[in-house]
C-alpha positions as CSV (number, residue, x, y, z in Angstrom):
1,X,13.5,-2.5,-1.0
2,X,12.5,-2.1,-3.7
3,X,9.4,-3.9,-5.7
4,X,10.3,-6.4,-8.5
5,X,7.1,-5.5,-10.8
6,X,6.6,-6.7,-14.5
7,X,6.6,-5.6,-17.0
8,X,4.3,-2.8,-17.9
9,X,1.0,-2.4,-17.4
10,X,0.5,-3.2,-14.4
11,X,-1.2,-0.7,-11.5
12,X,0.0,1.4,-8.2
13,X,-2.2,2.2,-5.7
14,X,0.3,5.4,-3.1
15,X,-1.1,5.4,0.0
16,X,-0.1,8.5,1.6
17,X,-0.2,9.3,5.1
18,X,0.2,12.3,8.2
19,X,0.2,9.6,11.3
20,X,-1.2,11.2,14.9
21,X,0.3,9.8,18.1
22,X,-1.6,7.0,18.8
23,X,0.7,3.7,17.8
24,X,-1.8,1.3,20.1
25,X,-1.9,-1.4,17.6
26,X,-0.4,0.7,14.7
27,X,2.8,-1.4,13.7
28,X,0.9,-4.5,13.6
29,X,-1.5,-4.3,12.0
30,X,0.5,-2.2,9.8
31,X,2.1,-5.8,9.8
32,X,-0.5,-7.2,8.8
33,X,-1.8,-6.2,6.2
34,X,1.7,-6.3,4.7
35,X,1.6,-10.0,4.6
36,X,-3.0,-9.9,4.1
37,X,-1.5,-8.4,1.0
38,X,0.7,-10.8,0.0
39,X,-2.0,-13.4,0.2
40,X,-4.9,-11.3,-2.5
41,X,-5.4,-12.0,-6.3
42,X,-3.4,-9.4,-8.5
43,X,-0.9,-8.1,-5.8
44,X,3.0,-7.7,-7.4
45,X,5.3,-6.1,-4.5
46,X,5.1,-2.9,-2.1
47,X,8.1,-0.3,-1.0
48,X,6.9,1.8,1.6
49,X,9.6,4.4,3.6
50,X,8.2,6.9,6.9
51,X,10.0,10.2,7.0
52,X,7.6,12.3,9.0
53,X,5.0,11.6,5.7
54,X,4.7,8.1,5.0
55,X,4.3,6.5,1.8
56,X,3.4,3.1,0.8
57,X,3.0,2.2,-2.8
58,X,1.1,-0.9,-3.7
59,X,2.0,-2.8,-7.1
60,X,-1.3,-4.5,-9.1
61,X,-2.2,-6.5,-12.3
62,X,-5.9,-4.9,-12.3
63,X,-8.3,-2.5,-10.8
64,X,-10.3,-5.9,-10.0
65,X,-7.5,-6.9,-7.7
66,X,-7.2,-3.0,-6.0
67,X,-11.6,-2.9,-5.6
68,X,-11.0,-6.6,-4.2
69,X,-8.4,-5.9,-2.0
70,X,-9.9,-1.9,-0.8
71,X,-13.0,-4.7,-0.2
72,X,-10.5,-7.6,1.6
73,X,-12.6,-7.1,5.2
74,X,-10.1,-7.1,7.8
75,X,-8.8,-4.3,5.6
76,X,-12.1,-2.6,6.2
77,X,-11.5,-2.6,9.8
78,X,-8.1,-1.7,9.8
79,X,-8.6,1.4,7.1
80,X,-11.8,2.0,9.5
81,X,-9.1,2.2,12.9
82,X,-6.7,4.5,11.0
83,X,-9.4,7.4,10.5
84,X,-10.4,6.8,13.8
85,X,-7.0,6.8,15.4
86,X,-3.5,6.6,13.0
87,X,-3.8,9.7,11.1
88,X,-4.7,12.8,10.5
89,X,-4.6,13.2,7.7
90,X,-4.0,10.5,3.9
91,X,-4.4,10.4,0.3
92,X,-4.9,7.0,-1.9
93,X,-3.8,7.9,-5.2
94,X,-3.8,5.2,-8.2
95,X,-2.1,5.0,-10.7
96,X,-1.8,2.7,-13.6
97,X,2.0,2.3,-14.2
98,X,2.4,2.3,-18.9
99,X,6.3,2.6,-19.1
100,X,9.0,1.6,-16.2
101,X,13.2,1.9,-16.0
102,X,15.9,1.9,-13.5
103,X,19.2,1.0,-12.2
104,X,21.1,-1.1,-10.6
105,X,24.8,-1.4,-9.3
106,X,26.3,-3.6,-9.2
């Protein structure tokens, strides 16, 4: 599903990752992070896909909202587990969205 974002400017956090073979607790934690992020002030939505390479883009009103999310207690635990168990590599990029356009058939 494509996130329904407001008119720019807003921010995108792009989390690109490669998984390990460890699945223990991953799906549950990933679902919890989606639910928890949606409760955070300034959260606008997300898009995610995995086909070997995982890419999740979350959208935020401000850099302050992103900083707050990064420091959220449950999110900090999930980040640590990700480094220890679930990811062999990842990169996080934070971008300012200044323009958007799209197409929707029908």
